[in-house]
PDB file of N, CA, C and O in Angstrom:
ATOM      1  N   MET A   1     -11.575  11.178 -46.670  1.00  0.00           N
ATOM      2  CA  MET A   1     -12.009   9.486 -46.652  1.00  0.00           C
ATOM      3  C   MET A   1     -10.602   9.059 -45.737  1.00  0.00           C
ATOM      4  O   MET A   1     -11.054   8.078 -45.146  1.00  0.00           O
ATOM      5  N   ILE A   2      -9.652   9.149 -45.419  1.00  0.00           N
ATOM      6  CA  ILE A   2      -8.251   8.551 -44.446  1.00  0.00           C
ATOM      7  C   ILE A   2      -8.947   9.047 -43.244  1.00  0.00           C
ATOM      8  O   ILE A   2      -8.852   8.164 -42.392  1.00  0.00           O
ATOM      9  N   THR A   3      -9.549   9.975 -42.826  1.00  0.00           N
ATOM     10  CA  THR A   3      -9.907  10.519 -41.150  1.00  0.00           C
ATOM     11  C   THR A   3     -11.141   9.430 -41.185  1.00  0.00           C
ATOM     12  O   THR A   3     -10.369   8.474 -41.114  1.00  0.00           O
ATOM     13  N   ARG A   4     -11.989   9.017 -41.219  1.00  0.00           N
ATOM     14  CA  ARG A   4     -13.012   7.936 -41.382  1.00  0.00           C
ATOM     15  C   ARG A   4     -12.163   6.927 -40.680  1.00  0.00           C
ATOM     16  O   ARG A   4     -12.363   6.977 -39.467  1.00  0.00           O
ATOM     17  N   PRO A   5     -11.002   5.740 -41.144  1.00  0.00           N
ATOM     18  CA  PRO A   5     -10.754   4.653 -40.277  1.00  0.00           C
ATOM     19  C   PRO A   5      -9.809   5.203 -39.379  1.00  0.00           C
ATOM     20  O   PRO A   5      -9.799   4.604 -38.304  1.00  0.00           O
ATOM     21  N   LEU A   6      -8.872   6.309 -39.477  1.00  0.00           N
ATOM     22  CA  LEU A   6      -8.445   6.648 -38.313  1.00  0.00           C
ATOM     23  C   LEU A   6      -8.937   7.037 -37.198  1.00  0.00           C
ATOM     24  O   LEU A   6      -8.340   6.874 -36.135  1.00  0.00           O
ATOM     25  N   ALA A   7     -10.391   7.751 -37.323  1.00  0.00           N
ATOM     26  CA  ALA A   7     -11.628   8.197 -36.490  1.00  0.00           C
ATOM     27  C   ALA A   7     -11.783   6.868 -35.597  1.00  0.00           C
ATOM     28  O   ALA A   7     -11.592   6.751 -34.386  1.00  0.00           O
ATOM     29  N   ILE A   8     -12.247   5.750 -36.683  1.00  0.00           N
ATOM     30  CA  ILE A   8     -13.187   4.398 -35.930  1.00  0.00           C
ATOM     31  C   ILE A   8     -11.978   3.934 -35.359  1.00  0.00           C
ATOM     32  O   ILE A   8     -12.225   3.794 -34.161  1.00  0.00           O
ATOM     33  N   ALA A   9     -10.770   3.614 -35.585  1.00  0.00           N
ATOM     34  CA  ALA A   9      -9.540   2.581 -34.927  1.00  0.00           C
ATOM     35  C   ALA A   9      -9.164   3.884 -33.725  1.00  0.00           C
ATOM     36  O   ALA A   9      -8.734   3.339 -32.709  1.00  0.00           O
ATOM     37  N   ALA A  10      -9.197   5.004 -33.613  1.00  0.00           N
ATOM     38  CA  ALA A  10      -9.125   5.848 -32.220  1.00  0.00           C
ATOM     39  C   ALA A  10     -10.578   5.654 -31.582  1.00  0.00           C
ATOM     40  O   ALA A  10     -10.565   6.429 -30.626  1.00  0.00           O
ATOM     41  N   LEU A  11     -11.544   5.166 -31.607  1.00  0.00           N
ATOM     42  CA  LEU A  11     -12.661   5.272 -30.906  1.00  0.00           C
ATOM     43  C   LEU A  11     -12.682   3.590 -30.537  1.00  0.00           C
ATOM     44  O   LEU A  11     -13.501   3.379 -29.643  1.00  0.00           O
ATOM     45  N   ALA A  12     -12.173   2.679 -30.877  1.00  0.00           N
ATOM     46  CA  ALA A  12     -12.187   1.489 -30.790  1.00  0.00           C
ATOM     47  C   ALA A  12     -11.135   0.888 -29.612  1.00  0.00           C
ATOM     48  O   ALA A  12     -11.205   0.135 -28.641  1.00  0.00           O
ATOM     49  N   LEU A  13     -10.087   1.718 -30.330  1.00  0.00           N
ATOM     50  CA  LEU A  13      -8.912   1.810 -28.955  1.00  0.00           C
ATOM     51  C   LEU A  13      -9.375   2.763 -27.437  1.00  0.00           C
ATOM     52  O   LEU A  13      -8.843   2.542 -26.349  1.00  0.00           O
ATOM     53  N   GLY A  14     -10.002   3.381 -27.566  1.00  0.00           N
ATOM     54  CA  GLY A  14     -10.504   3.873 -26.081  1.00  0.00           C
ATOM     55  C   GLY A  14     -11.208   2.883 -26.130  1.00  0.00           C
ATOM     56  O   GLY A  14     -10.630   2.069 -25.409  1.00  0.00           O
ATOM     57  N   ALA A  15     -12.554   2.198 -26.727  1.00  0.00           N
ATOM     58  CA  ALA A  15     -13.103   1.408 -25.852  1.00  0.00           C
ATOM     59  C   ALA A  15     -12.394   0.619 -25.627  1.00  0.00           C
ATOM     60  O   ALA A  15     -12.301   0.878 -24.427  1.00  0.00           O
ATOM     61  N   LEU A  16     -11.824  -0.107 -25.745  1.00  0.00           N
ATOM     62  CA  LEU A  16     -10.785  -0.976 -25.097  1.00  0.00           C
ATOM     63  C   LEU A  16      -9.578  -0.390 -23.766  1.00  0.00           C
ATOM     64  O   LEU A  16      -9.195  -1.182 -22.905  1.00  0.00           O
ATOM     65  N   ALA A  17      -9.180   0.830 -23.790  1.00  0.00           N
ATOM     66  CA  ALA A  17      -8.997   0.967 -22.898  1.00  0.00           C
ATOM     67  C   ALA A  17      -9.578   1.716 -21.621  1.00  0.00           C
ATOM     68  O   ALA A  17      -9.063   1.903 -20.518  1.00  0.00           O
ATOM     69  N   ALA A  18     -11.157   2.185 -22.268  1.00  0.00           N
ATOM     70  CA  ALA A  18     -11.775   2.074 -21.297  1.00  0.00           C
ATOM     71  C   ALA A  18     -12.092   1.104 -20.003  1.00  0.00           C
ATOM     72  O   ALA A  18     -11.988   1.299 -18.791  1.00  0.00           O
ATOM     73  N   GLY A  19     -12.691  -0.467 -21.090  1.00  0.00           N
ATOM     74  CA  GLY A  19     -12.840  -1.321 -20.608  1.00  0.00           C
ATOM     75  C   GLY A  19     -11.535  -1.719 -19.723  1.00  0.00           C
ATOM     76  O   GLY A  19     -11.600  -1.881 -18.504  1.00  0.00           O
ATOM     77  N   SER A  20     -10.644  -1.821 -20.293  1.00  0.00           N
ATOM     78  CA  SER A  20      -9.521  -2.900 -19.165  1.00  0.00           C
ATOM     79  C   SER A  20      -9.334  -1.710 -17.820  1.00  0.00           C
ATOM     80  O   SER A  20      -8.850  -2.297 -16.852  1.00  0.00           O
ATOM     81  N   ALA A  21      -9.544  -0.488 -17.579  1.00  0.00           N
ATOM     82  CA  ALA A  21      -9.587   0.127 -16.758  1.00  0.00           C
ATOM     83  C   ALA A  21     -10.261  -0.347 -15.625  1.00  0.00           C
ATOM     84  O   ALA A  21      -9.874  -0.555 -14.475  1.00  0.00           O
ATOM     85  N   LEU A  22     -11.696  -0.517 -16.356  1.00  0.00           N
ATOM     86  CA  LEU A  22     -13.315  -0.865 -15.275  1.00  0.00           C
ATOM     87  C   LEU A  22     -13.106  -2.108 -14.795  1.00  0.00           C
ATOM     88  O   LEU A  22     -13.516  -2.468 -13.692  1.00  0.00           O
ATOM     89  N   ALA A  23     -12.267  -3.053 -15.826  1.00  0.00           N
ATOM     90  CA  ALA A  23     -11.845  -4.282 -14.998  1.00  0.00           C
ATOM     91  C   ALA A  23     -10.940  -4.306 -14.211  1.00  0.00           C
ATOM     92  O   ALA A  23     -10.905  -5.334 -13.534  1.00  0.00           O
ATOM     93  N   GLN A  24      -9.908  -3.318 -13.952  1.00  0.00           N
ATOM     94  CA  GLN A  24      -9.366  -3.873 -13.012  1.00  0.00           C
ATOM     95  C   GLN A  24      -9.585  -3.104 -11.834  1.00  0.00           C
ATOM     96  O   GLN A  24      -8.782  -3.383 -10.944  1.00  0.00           O
ATOM     97  N   ASP A  25     -10.542  -2.090 -11.500  1.00  0.00           N
ATOM     98  CA  ASP A  25     -11.259  -1.875 -10.111  1.00  0.00           C
ATOM     99  C   ASP A  25     -11.202  -3.188  -9.296  1.00  0.00           C
ATOM    100  O   ASP A  25     -10.376  -3.312  -8.391  1.00  0.00           O
ATOM    101  N   LYS A  26     -12.100  -4.192  -9.623  1.00  0.00           N
ATOM    102  CA  LYS A  26     -12.538  -4.797  -9.001  1.00  0.00           C
ATOM    103  C   LYS A  26     -11.002  -5.602  -7.705  1.00  0.00           C
ATOM    104  O   LYS A  26     -10.829  -5.610  -6.486  1.00  0.00           O
ATOM    105  N   PRO A  27     -10.209  -6.168  -8.968  1.00  0.00           N
ATOM    106  CA  PRO A  27      -9.246  -6.336  -8.175  1.00  0.00           C
ATOM    107  C   PRO A  27      -8.120  -5.847  -7.298  1.00  0.00           C
ATOM    108  O   PRO A  27      -7.496  -6.485  -6.450  1.00  0.00           O
ATOM    109  N   MET A  28      -7.951  -4.273  -7.763  1.00  0.00           N
ATOM    110  CA  MET A  28      -7.555  -3.738  -7.025  1.00  0.00           C
ATOM    111  C   MET A  28      -8.521  -3.842  -5.987  1.00  0.00           C
ATOM    112  O   MET A  28      -8.453  -5.009  -5.600  1.00  0.00           O
ATOM    113  N   ALA A  29      -9.520  -3.137  -5.233  1.00  0.00           N
ATOM    114  CA  ALA A  29      -9.961  -3.324  -4.053  1.00  0.00           C
ATOM    115  C   ALA A  29      -9.713  -4.575  -3.656  1.00  0.00           C
ATOM    116  O   ALA A  29      -9.388  -4.501  -2.471  1.00  0.00           O
ATOM    117  N   ASP A  30      -9.688  -5.968  -4.111  1.00  0.00           N
ATOM    118  CA  ASP A  30      -9.705  -6.707  -3.501  1.00  0.00           C
ATOM    119  C   ASP A  30      -8.488  -6.826  -2.721  1.00  0.00           C
ATOM    120  O   ASP A  30      -8.624  -6.935  -1.502  1.00  0.00           O
ATOM    121  N   SER A  31      -7.347  -6.823  -3.205  1.00  0.00           N
ATOM    122  CA  SER A  31      -6.071  -6.606  -2.870  1.00  0.00           C
ATOM    123  C   SER A  31      -5.688  -5.616  -1.485  1.00  0.00           C
ATOM    124  O   SER A  31      -5.122  -6.006  -0.463  1.00  0.00           O
ATOM    125  N   MET A  32      -6.179  -4.222  -1.785  1.00  0.00           N
ATOM    126  CA  MET A  32      -6.533  -3.071  -0.454  1.00  0.00           C
ATOM    127  C   MET A  32      -6.853  -3.813   0.422  1.00  0.00           C
ATOM    128  O   MET A  32      -6.276  -3.412   1.433  1.00  0.00           O
ATOM    129  N   ALA A  33      -7.672  -5.013   0.738  1.00  0.00           N
ATOM    130  CA  ALA A  33      -8.573  -5.481   1.763  1.00  0.00           C
ATOM    131  C   ALA A  33      -7.768  -6.836   2.697  1.00  0.00           C
ATOM    132  O   ALA A  33      -7.970  -7.451   3.743  1.00  0.00           O
ATOM    133  N   LYS A  34      -6.731  -6.823   1.539  1.00  0.00           N
ATOM    134  CA  LYS A  34      -5.953  -8.132   2.464  1.00  0.00           C
ATOM    135  C   LYS A  34      -4.409  -7.054   3.032  1.00  0.00           C
ATOM    136  O   LYS A  34      -3.250  -6.965   2.627  1.00  0.00           O
ATOM    137  N   VAL A  35      -5.060  -6.514   3.941  1.00  0.00           N
ATOM    138  CA  VAL A  35      -3.664  -6.504   4.246  1.00  0.00           C
ATOM    139  C   VAL A  35      -4.310  -5.728   5.761  1.00  0.00           C
ATOM    140  O   VAL A  35      -5.340  -5.226   6.209  1.00  0.00           O
ATOM    141  N   GLU A  36      -2.328  -6.177   6.286  1.00  0.00           N
ATOM    142  CA  GLU A  36      -2.676  -5.897   8.037  1.00  0.00           C
ATOM    143  C   GLU A  36      -1.538  -4.870   8.386  1.00  0.00           C
ATOM    144  O   GLU A  36      -0.449  -4.819   7.814  1.00  0.00           O
ATOM    145  N   LYS A  37      -1.937  -4.103   9.359  1.00  0.00           N
ATOM    146  CA  LYS A  37      -0.687  -3.535  10.292  1.00  0.00           C
ATOM    147  C   LYS A  37      -0.098  -4.211  11.148  1.00  0.00           C
ATOM    148  O   LYS A  37      -0.520  -4.929  12.055  1.00  0.00           O
ATOM    149  N   CYS A  38       1.110  -3.888  10.743  1.00  0.00           N
ATOM    150  CA  CYS A  38       2.367  -4.652  11.028  1.00  0.00           C
ATOM    151  C   CYS A  38       3.126  -3.326  11.878  1.00  0.00           C
ATOM    152  O   CYS A  38       3.330  -2.210  11.398  1.00  0.00           O
ATOM    153  N   PHE A  39       3.453  -3.753  13.171  1.00  0.00           N
ATOM    154  CA  PHE A  39       4.213  -2.861  14.337  1.00  0.00           C
ATOM    155  C   PHE A  39       5.602  -3.007  13.733  1.00  0.00           C
ATOM    156  O   PHE A  39       6.024  -3.962  13.082  1.00  0.00           O
ATOM    157  N   GLY A  40       6.469  -1.475  14.190  1.00  0.00           N
ATOM    158  CA  GLY A  40       8.461  -2.195  14.121  1.00  0.00           C
ATOM    159  C   GLY A  40       8.907  -2.472  12.673  1.00  0.00           C
ATOM    160  O   GLY A  40      10.034  -2.965  12.616  1.00  0.00           O
ATOM    161  N   VAL A  41       8.237  -2.255  11.374  1.00  0.00           N
ATOM    162  CA  VAL A  41       8.796  -3.013  10.874  1.00  0.00           C
ATOM    163  C   VAL A  41       9.355  -1.653   9.120  1.00  0.00           C
ATOM    164  O   VAL A  41       9.988  -1.758   8.070  1.00  0.00           O
ATOM    165  N   SER A  42       8.660  -0.695   9.794  1.00  0.00           N
ATOM    166  CA  SER A  42       8.889   0.031   8.492  1.00  0.00           C
ATOM    167  C   SER A  42       9.689   1.450   9.017  1.00  0.00           C
ATOM    168  O   SER A  42       9.242   2.109   9.957  1.00  0.00           O
ATOM    169  N   MET A  43      10.975   1.840   8.255  1.00  0.00           N
ATOM    170  CA  MET A  43      12.096   2.595   8.153  1.00  0.00           C
ATOM    171  C   MET A  43      11.058   4.142   8.066  1.00  0.00           C
ATOM    172  O   MET A  43       9.948   4.347   7.573  1.00  0.00           O
ATOM    173  N   ALA A  44      12.246   5.222   8.951  1.00  0.00           N
ATOM    174  CA  ALA A  44      11.847   6.610   9.356  1.00  0.00           C
ATOM    175  C   ALA A  44      10.839   7.500   8.444  1.00  0.00           C
ATOM    176  O   ALA A  44      11.426   7.876   7.430  1.00  0.00           O
ATOM    177  N   GLY A  45       9.926   7.801   8.488  1.00  0.00           N
ATOM    178  CA  GLY A  45       9.088   8.458   7.624  1.00  0.00           C
ATOM    179  C   GLY A  45       8.520   7.627   6.630  1.00  0.00           C
ATOM    180  O   GLY A  45       8.095   8.083   5.568  1.00  0.00           O
ATOM    181  N   LYS A  46       8.488   6.161   6.993  1.00  0.00           N
ATOM    182  CA  LYS A  46       7.610   5.892   5.410  1.00  0.00           C
ATOM    183  C   LYS A  46       6.807   5.338   6.610  1.00  0.00           C
ATOM    184  O   LYS A  46       6.405   4.238   6.233  1.00  0.00           O
ATOM    185  N   ASN A  47       6.384   5.562   7.856  1.00  0.00           N
ATOM    186  CA  ASN A  47       5.375   4.147   7.980  1.00  0.00           C
ATOM    187  C   ASN A  47       3.978   4.908   7.527  1.00  0.00           C
ATOM    188  O   ASN A  47       3.978   5.983   6.927  1.00  0.00           O
ATOM    189  N   ASP A  48       2.600   4.064   7.968  1.00  0.00           N
ATOM    190  CA  ASP A  48       1.353   4.211   7.209  1.00  0.00           C
ATOM    191  C   ASP A  48       0.710   5.300   7.912  1.00  0.00           C
ATOM    192  O   ASP A  48       0.317   6.308   7.325  1.00  0.00           O
ATOM    193  N   CYS A  49       0.536   5.022   9.802  1.00  0.00           N
ATOM    194  CA  CYS A  49       0.455   5.940  10.537  1.00  0.00           C
ATOM    195  C   CYS A  49       0.798   5.528  11.761  1.00  0.00           C
ATOM    196  O   CYS A  49       1.415   4.468  11.874  1.00  0.00           O
ATOM    197  N   ALA A  50       0.498   6.201  12.755  1.00  0.00           N
ATOM    198  CA  ALA A  50       0.565   5.424  14.329  1.00  0.00           C
ATOM    199  C   ALA A  50       2.039   5.392  14.860  1.00  0.00           C
ATOM    200  O   ALA A  50       2.560   4.408  15.385  1.00  0.00           O
ATOM    201  N   ALA A  51       2.758   6.841  14.612  1.00  0.00           N
ATOM    202  CA  ALA A  51       3.885   6.992  14.891  1.00  0.00           C
ATOM    203  C   ALA A  51       4.379   7.213  16.791  1.00  0.00           C
ATOM    204  O   ALA A  51       5.523   7.129  17.238  1.00  0.00           O
ATOM    205  N   GLY A  52       3.037   7.516  17.620  1.00  0.00           N
ATOM    206  CA  GLY A  52       3.321   7.738  18.708  1.00  0.00           C
ATOM    207  C   GLY A  52       3.943   9.088  18.979  1.00  0.00           C
ATOM    208  O   GLY A  52       4.422   9.954  18.247  1.00  0.00           O
ATOM    209  N   PRO A  53       3.746   8.953  20.460  1.00  0.00           N
ATOM    210  CA  PRO A  53       3.684  10.632  20.984  1.00  0.00           C
ATOM    211  C   PRO A  53       4.655  11.270  19.940  1.00  0.00           C
ATOM    212  O   PRO A  53       5.522  10.584  19.400  1.00  0.00           O
ATOM    213  N   GLY A  54       4.419  13.189  19.546  1.00  0.00           N
ATOM    214  CA  GLY A  54       5.485  13.843  19.073  1.00  0.00           C
ATOM    215  C   GLY A  54       4.871  13.920  17.429  1.00  0.00           C
ATOM    216  O   GLY A  54       5.135  14.729  16.540  1.00  0.00           O
ATOM    217  N   THR A  55       4.174  13.021  17.432  1.00  0.00           N
ATOM    218  CA  THR A  55       4.064  12.773  15.475  1.00  0.00           C
ATOM    219  C   THR A  55       2.840  12.557  15.035  1.00  0.00           C
ATOM    220  O   THR A  55       1.989  12.086  15.790  1.00  0.00           O
ATOM    221  N   THR A  56       2.565  12.882  13.705  1.00  0.00           N
ATOM    222  CA  THR A  56       0.979  13.492  13.401  1.00  0.00           C
ATOM    223  C   THR A  56       0.213  12.275  12.775  1.00  0.00           C
ATOM    224  O   THR A  56      -0.991  12.125  12.986  1.00  0.00           O
ATOM    225  N   CYS A  57       1.140  11.173  11.789  1.00  0.00           N
ATOM    226  CA  CYS A  57       0.631  10.010  11.302  1.00  0.00           C
ATOM    227  C   CYS A  57       1.221   9.553  10.464  1.00  0.00           C
ATOM    228  O   CYS A  57       2.175   9.003  11.014  1.00  0.00           O
ATOM    229  N   ALA A  58       1.307   9.360   9.073  1.00  0.00           N
ATOM    230  CA  ALA A  58       2.133   8.509   7.806  1.00  0.00           C
ATOM    231  C   ALA A  58       2.984   9.700   7.672  1.00  0.00           C
ATOM    232  O   ALA A  58       2.778  10.897   7.473  1.00  0.00           O
ATOM    233  N   GLY A  59       4.245   8.784   7.891  1.00  0.00           N
ATOM    234  CA  GLY A  59       5.249   9.319   7.293  1.00  0.00           C
ATOM    235  C   GLY A  59       6.241  10.216   8.517  1.00  0.00           C
ATOM    236  O   GLY A  59       7.384  10.664   8.433  1.00  0.00           O
ATOM    237  N   THR A  60       5.408  10.232   9.451  1.00  0.00           N
ATOM    238  CA  THR A  60       6.143  10.815  10.611  1.00  0.00           C
ATOM    239  C   THR A  60       7.325  10.218  12.078  1.00  0.00           C
ATOM    240  O   THR A  60       7.804  10.777  13.065  1.00  0.00           O
ATOM    241  N   SER A  61       7.392   8.854  11.512  1.00  0.00           N
ATOM    242  CA  SER A  61       8.422   7.784  12.297  1.00  0.00           C
ATOM    243  C   SER A  61      10.072   8.266  12.198  1.00  0.00           C
ATOM    244  O   SER A  61      11.053   8.285  11.455  1.00  0.00           O
ATOM    245  N   LYS A  62       9.710   8.532  13.170  1.00  0.00           N
ATOM    246  CA  LYS A  62      11.353   9.393  13.863  1.00  0.00           C
ATOM    247  C   LYS A  62      12.642   8.279  13.409  1.00  0.00           C
ATOM    248  O   LYS A  62      13.671   8.700  12.879  1.00  0.00           O
ATOM    249  N   VAL A  63      12.448   7.037  13.656  1.00  0.00           N
ATOM    250  CA  VAL A  63      13.446   6.124  13.436  1.00  0.00           C
ATOM    251  C   VAL A  63      13.553   4.898  13.097  1.00  0.00           C
ATOM    252  O   VAL A  63      12.719   4.289  13.768  1.00  0.00           O
ATOM    253  N   ASP A  64      14.040   4.280  12.516  1.00  0.00           N
ATOM    254  CA  ASP A  64      13.742   2.903  11.358  1.00  0.00           C
ATOM    255  C   ASP A  64      13.450   2.117  12.511  1.00  0.00           C
ATOM    256  O   ASP A  64      14.016   2.164  13.603  1.00  0.00           O
ATOM    257  N   TYR A  65      12.356   1.272  12.092  1.00  0.00           N
ATOM    258  CA  TYR A  65      11.565   0.100  12.911  1.00  0.00           C
ATOM    259  C   TYR A  65      11.064   0.598  14.298  1.00  0.00           C
ATOM    260  O   TYR A  65      11.151   0.054  15.399  1.00  0.00           O
ATOM    261  N   GLN A  66      10.474   1.874  13.904  1.00  0.00           N
ATOM    262  CA  GLN A  66       9.338   2.178  15.787  1.00  0.00           C
ATOM    263  C   GLN A  66       8.762   1.120  16.312  1.00  0.00           C
ATOM    264  O   GLN A  66       8.090   0.246  15.764  1.00  0.00           O
ATOM    265  N   SER A  67       8.950   1.203  16.981  1.00  0.00           N
ATOM    266  CA  SER A  67       7.872   0.116  17.760  1.00  0.00           C
ATOM    267  C   SER A  67       6.371   0.441  17.819  1.00  0.00           C
ATOM    268  O   SER A  67       5.480  -0.294  18.245  1.00  0.00           O
ATOM    269  N   ASN A  68       6.254   1.715  17.298  1.00  0.00           N
ATOM    270  CA  ASN A  68       4.693   2.101  17.571  1.00  0.00           C
ATOM    271  C   ASN A  68       4.295   2.451  15.843  1.00  0.00           C
ATOM    272  O   ASN A  68       3.188   2.365  15.310  1.00  0.00           O
ATOM    273  N   ALA A  69       5.028   2.680  15.497  1.00  0.00           N
ATOM    274  CA  ALA A  69       4.325   2.646  14.428  1.00  0.00           C
ATOM    275  C   ALA A  69       4.407   1.869  13.313  1.00  0.00           C
ATOM    276  O   ALA A  69       5.384   1.192  12.992  1.00  0.00           O
ATOM    277  N   TRP A  70       3.122   1.993  12.578  1.00  0.00           N
ATOM    278  CA  TRP A  70       3.104   0.719  11.892  1.00  0.00           C
ATOM    279  C   TRP A  70       2.886   1.049  10.564  1.00  0.00           C
ATOM    280  O   TRP A  70       2.504   2.202  10.366  1.00  0.00           O
ATOM    281  N   LYS A  71       3.167  -0.334   8.736  1.00  0.00           N
ATOM    282  CA  LYS A  71       3.284  -0.144   8.051  1.00  0.00           C
ATOM    283  C   LYS A  71       2.093  -1.627   7.558  1.00  0.00           C
ATOM    284  O   LYS A  71       2.017  -2.785   7.968  1.00  0.00           O
ATOM    285  N   ASN A  72       1.197  -0.717   6.345  1.00  0.00           N
ATOM    286  CA  ASN A  72       0.254  -1.604   5.966  1.00  0.00           C
ATOM    287  C   ASN A  72       1.138  -2.866   5.522  1.00  0.00           C
ATOM    288  O   ASN A  72       2.209  -2.401   5.132  1.00  0.00           O
ATOM    289  N   VAL A  73       1.156  -4.611   5.385  1.00  0.00           N
ATOM    290  CA  VAL A  73       1.864  -5.725   4.451  1.00  0.00           C
ATOM    291  C   VAL A  73       0.539  -6.547   4.551  1.00  0.00           C
ATOM    292  O   VAL A  73      -0.478  -6.762   5.209  1.00  0.00           O
ATOM    293  N   PRO A  74       1.302  -6.870   3.379  1.00  0.00           N
ATOM    294  CA  PRO A  74       0.050  -8.417   2.983  1.00  0.00           C
ATOM    295  C   PRO A  74      -0.674  -9.201   3.750  1.00  0.00           C
ATOM    296  O   PRO A  74       0.126  -9.887   4.387  1.00  0.00           O
ATOM    297  N   ALA A  75      -1.767  -9.476   4.040  1.00  0.00           N
ATOM    298  CA  ALA A  75      -2.273  -9.658   5.494  1.00  0.00           C
ATOM    299  C   ALA A  75      -1.456 -11.628   5.478  1.00  0.00           C
ATOM    300  O   ALA A  75      -1.428 -12.394   4.515  1.00  0.00           O
ATOM    301  N   GLY A  76      -0.912 -11.878   6.927  1.00  0.00           N
ATOM    302  CA  GLY A  76      -0.602 -13.119   7.405  1.00  0.00           C
ATOM    303  C   GLY A  76       0.786 -13.075   6.817  1.00  0.00           C
ATOM    304  O   GLY A  76       1.499 -14.077   6.756  1.00  0.00           O
ATOM    305  N   THR A  77       1.103 -12.028   6.439  1.00  0.00           N
ATOM    306  CA  THR A  77       2.866 -11.522   6.619  1.00  0.00           C
ATOM    307  C   THR A  77       3.633 -11.061   7.435  1.00  0.00           C
ATOM    308  O   THR A  77       4.828 -11.293   7.255  1.00  0.00           O
ATOM    309  N   CYS A  78       3.190 -10.187   8.704  1.00  0.00           N
ATOM    310  CA  CYS A  78       3.625  -9.590   9.558  1.00  0.00           C
ATOM    311  C   CYS A  78       4.555  -9.974  10.089  1.00  0.00           C
ATOM    312  O   CYS A  78       5.764  -9.741  10.088  1.00  0.00           O
ATOM    313  N   THR A  79       3.569 -10.895  10.781  1.00  0.00           N
ATOM    314  CA  THR A  79       5.040 -12.304  12.407  1.00  0.00           C
ATOM    315  C   THR A  79       6.266 -12.276  11.575  1.00  0.00           C
ATOM    316  O   THR A  79       7.352 -11.912  12.025  1.00  0.00           O
ATOM    317  N   SER A  80       6.111 -12.591  10.588  1.00  0.00           N
ATOM    318  CA  SER A  80       7.364 -13.754   9.973  1.00  0.00           C
ATOM    319  C   SER A  80       8.692 -12.496   9.123  1.00  0.00           C
ATOM    320  O   SER A  80       9.799 -12.635   8.604  1.00  0.00           O
ATOM    321  N   ILE A  81       7.627 -11.172   9.432  1.00  0.00           N
ATOM    322  CA  ILE A  81       9.084  -9.928   8.556  1.00  0.00           C
ATOM    323  C   ILE A  81      10.115 -10.088   9.647  1.00  0.00           C
ATOM    324  O   ILE A  81       9.778 -10.188  10.827  1.00  0.00           O
ATOM    325  N   LYS A  82      11.203 -10.110   9.303  1.00  0.00           N
ATOM    326  CA  LYS A  82      12.714 -10.011  10.324  1.00  0.00           C
ATOM    327  C   LYS A  82      13.365  -8.856   9.841  1.00  0.00           C
ATOM    328  O   LYS A  82      13.717  -8.471   8.727  1.00  0.00           O
ATOM    329  N   THR A  83      13.464  -8.142  11.683  1.00  0.00           N
ATOM    330  CA  THR A  83      14.416  -6.909  10.855  1.00  0.00           C
ATOM    331  C   THR A  83      15.205  -6.869  12.384  1.00  0.00           C
ATOM    332  O   THR A  83      14.900  -7.442  13.430  1.00  0.00           O
ATOM    333  N   PRO A  84      16.090  -6.156  12.139  1.00  0.00           N
ATOM    334  CA  PRO A  84      17.606  -5.830  12.413  1.00  0.00           C
ATOM    335  C   PRO A  84      16.785  -5.675  14.336  1.00  0.00           C
ATOM    336  O   PRO A  84      17.105  -6.261  15.370  1.00  0.00           O
ATOM    337  N   LYS A  85      16.231  -5.148  14.198  1.00  0.00           N
ATOM    338  CA  LYS A  85      15.216  -5.071  16.300  1.00  0.00           C
ATOM    339  C   LYS A  85      14.368  -6.569  16.643  1.00  0.00           C
ATOM    340  O   LYS A  85      14.086  -7.035  17.747  1.00  0.00           O
ATOM    341  N   GLY A  86      14.130  -7.026  15.513  1.00  0.00           N
ATOM    342  CA  GLY A  86      12.857  -8.370  15.952  1.00  0.00           C
ATOM    343  C   GLY A  86      12.203  -8.575  15.079  1.00  0.00           C
ATOM    344  O   GLY A  86      12.570  -8.080  14.013  1.00  0.00           O
ATOM    345  N   MET A  87      11.137  -9.260  15.089  1.00  0.00           N
ATOM    346  CA  MET A  87      10.192  -9.694  14.241  1.00  0.00           C
ATOM    347  C   MET A  87       9.016  -8.607  14.467  1.00  0.00           C
ATOM    348  O   MET A  87       8.795  -7.960  15.491  1.00  0.00           O
ATOM    349  N   GLY A  88       8.344  -8.581  13.275  1.00  0.00           N
ATOM    350  CA  GLY A  88       7.403  -7.658  13.361  1.00  0.00           C
ATOM    351  C   GLY A  88       6.050  -7.764  14.008  1.00  0.00           C
ATOM    352  O   GLY A  88       5.636  -8.867  13.653  1.00  0.00           O
ATOM    353  N   SER A  89       5.298  -7.292  14.640  1.00  0.00           N
ATOM    354  CA  SER A  89       4.247  -7.441  15.529  1.00  0.00           C
ATOM    355  C   SER A  89       3.030  -7.252  14.653  1.00  0.00           C
ATOM    356  O   SER A  89       3.016  -6.868  13.483  1.00  0.00           O
ATOM    357  N   LEU A  90       1.763  -7.671  15.611  1.00  0.00           N
ATOM    358  CA  LEU A  90       0.712  -6.917  15.240  1.00  0.00           C
ATOM    359  C   LEU A  90      -0.232  -6.149  16.200  1.00  0.00           C
ATOM    360  O   LEU A  90      -1.342  -5.669  15.972  1.00  0.00           O
ATOM    361  N   THR A  91       0.580  -6.165  17.450  1.00  0.00           N
ATOM    362  CA  THR A  91      -0.226  -4.645  18.305  1.00  0.00           C
ATOM    363  C   THR A  91       1.796  -3.923  18.466  1.00  0.00           C
ATOM    364  O   THR A  91       2.940  -4.252  18.153  1.00  0.00           O
ATOM    365  N   PRO A  92       1.228  -3.087  18.990  1.00  0.00           N
ATOM    366  CA  PRO A  92       2.031  -1.680  18.937  1.00  0.00           C
ATOM    367  C   PRO A  92       3.674  -2.650  20.380  1.00  0.00           C
ATOM    368  O   PRO A  92       3.694  -3.471  21.296  1.00  0.00           O
ATOM    369  N   MET A  93       4.361  -2.033  19.849  1.00  0.00           N
ATOM    370  CA  MET A  93       5.432  -3.282  21.120  1.00  0.00           C
ATOM    371  C   MET A  93       6.292  -1.754  21.503  1.00  0.00           C
ATOM    372  O   MET A  93       6.390  -0.752  20.795  1.00  0.00           O
ATOM    373  N   LYS A  94       6.904  -2.035  23.013  1.00  0.00           N
ATOM    374  CA  LYS A  94       7.317  -1.206  24.029  1.00  0.00           C
ATOM    375  C   LYS A  94       8.643  -1.245  23.575  1.00  0.00           C
ATOM    376  O   LYS A  94       9.394  -2.177  23.287  1.00  0.00           O
ATOM    377  N   THR A  95       8.779   0.125  23.573  1.00  0.00           N
ATOM    378  CA  THR A  95      10.654   0.088  23.500  1.00  0.00           C
ATOM    379  C   THR A  95      12.057  -0.214  24.309  1.00  0.00           C
ATOM    380  O   THR A  95      13.140  -0.069  23.742  1.00  0.00           O
TER     381      THR A  95
END
């Protein structure tokens, strides 16, 4: 007799968890779309891609703030990011 209320409670919790997971899908997708590539702001090995000659892609930059390696940042913030080598750039910078 005790197992029936436990089963009902478990089903209710499962439905709530599934509903909240589905509700999170759209906002997460929206936030991912609002990013831009920002060159010269990533730390060594922490870039998202385009790390220049001698590297393959994500996580392959060799030095901090490598000018031709980019990192995804929130849209509209790149050029305001200050680094020891200058500001972030929307285009690859010359070394």
